N, C-alpha and C positions, 0 to 999 in steps of 0.2 A: 504494500500500500504506500502510495506517495505521501499520504497524510493529509488530514483536513487543515492542519495548522503548520506554520513554519517552525521546524524543530528548534532552531536556535534563537527564537524570539521570545520575549517576555510579554505576557498578556495581562493587562489590568482590567478590573471590573468595568471600567468605562469603555473598553474596546467592544465594538459591535460584533466582532467575530465570535465572541463567547456565546452569543445568542444561538449559535448552531447547537450547542449543548443544552443550555437552559438560560432563563432570565436571571437577573441579579438576585431576586428574592429566592428562587429555587436553589441557586448556588449557595446562598447563605444558609438555607435549611439543610442542604447536604453537608456543608462544613460543620454545622452544629451537631448533626447526627453521625458524623464520621464517615460519610459516604461521599462519592464524587471523586473527581480527579485530584491528584496531589497538588499541593499549593504551598507557597511560602507566606508567612505573615511577618512583615517587617514593620514594626510599629503598628500603625493602623492600616497599612496598605496590604492588600491581598494580591499576590502575584502568582500567575500560572505560567509554567514553562511550556512551550509548544510541544516539546518531546513528551512531557507528561500527559498533556491533553491527547496527543495522538495515541499513546499507549493505552490510556483509559478508554478511548473510543474503539480502538482495535479489539480490546478485551470484550467489548459488547457487540461485536460484529456477529450477525446471524447469516449463515450461508444456507439457504433452503435446499440447495442441491446436495448438501452433505448431511442433511437430517435423515435419520432412519425412519422408516415407515412403522406405524403402530402395530 
């Protein structure tokens, strides 16, 4: 997979690209519950690395062609 995000880029909550995954409120809920992509908390800033976002998204990939029949 080429990735949904640039691997070497830092993404902040204000970046519209994060909407691919979830809105700001949903990301906050996930962080509170210990779910969602890995992130850094530096002071009050939340920073997501592109490589972490891509890894998280790839782990949730569903390939219907590889699903076994019931």
